[in-house]
C-alpha positions in Angstrom: 7.9 -7.8 4.0 8.4 -4.9 6.4 5.4 -3.8 8.5 5.7 0.0 9.0 2.9 0.8 11.4 -0.8 0.8 12.1 -3.3 3.6 12.3 -3.6 3.0 16.0 -1.6 1.2 18.5 -4.2 1.6 21.2 -6.9 -0.6 19.6 -5.3 -2.6 16.7 -8.6 -4.4 16.0 -10.1 -1.0 15.0 -7.3 0.1 12.8 -8.4 1.1 9.3 -5.2 0.4 7.4 -1.9 -1.3 7.5 1.0 0.1 5.5 3.7 -2.4 4.4 6.7 -2.5 2.0 7.6 -5.5 -0.1 11.2 -5.7 -1.1 12.2 -7.4 -4.3 15.8 -8.7 -3.9 16.0 -9.7 -7.6 15.8 -6.1 -8.9 18.3 -4.0 -6.9 16.1 -4.4 -3.8 13.2 -2.6 -5.5 10.6 -1.5 -2.9 6.8 -2.0 -3.5 4.7 0.0 -1.1 1.3 -1.6 -0.2 -1.4 -0.7 2.2 -4.4 -2.8 3.3 -7.6 -0.8 3.8 -11.1 -1.6 4.8 -12.8 0.2 1.9 -14.5 -0.6 -1.4 -13.7 2.8 -2.9 -10.1 3.8 -2.5 -9.3 7.3 -3.7 -6.2 9.1 -4.9 -5.7 10.8 -1.6 -5.4 7.4 0.1 -2.0 6.8 -1.5 -0.5 10.0 0.1 1.1 8.0 2.9 2.6 5.5 0.4 4.3 8.4 -1.4 6.3 9.2 1.7 8.4 6.2 0.9 10.2 8.3 -1.6 12.2 9.8 1.2 14.0 6.5 1.8 16.3 7.2 -1.1 15.8 3.7 -2.6 14.3 2.6 -6.0 10.5 2.5 -5.7 8.4 0.2 -7.8 4.7 0.0 -8.4 2.5 -0.4 -5.3 -1.1 -0.1 -4.3 -3.9 -0.4 -1.9 -5.3 -3.9 -1.2 -9.0 -3.3 -0.5 -12.5 -4.6 -1.0 -12.9 -3.0 -4.5 -14.2 -5.1 -7.3 -11.5 -4.5 -9.9 -7.9 -3.4 -10.3 -7.9 0.4 -11.2 -5.1 2.9 -11.3 -5.2 5.5 -8.6 -2.0 7.3 -9.7 0.8 6.6 -12.2 2.5 4.3 -9.6 -0.3 3.0 -7.4 -3.4 0.9 -8.1 -6.3 -0.4 -6.2 -5.9 -4.2 -5.8 -8.9 -6.3 -5.0 -8.4 -8.6 -2.0 -10.2 -11.3 -4.1 -7.3 -11.2 -6.6 -4.9 -12.5 -4.0 
């Protein structure tokens, strides 16, 4: 797993999200963008930062936002909300 950045480097305990990338070595190093957010209701606009991973020029697999939501729901065609309880 590669940790990209946090919302803030000044006060990490107050950061609201943590973007990361999981790399699957078994499938041509397929990248799975994930972000951890402190929200119960993720929205489609929340995955905008995950879409920037397309600029890396590598194969991108499904990803999502790990959050406090109650169920796994699609946000876009590639990204889902992932309940932290499912982990």
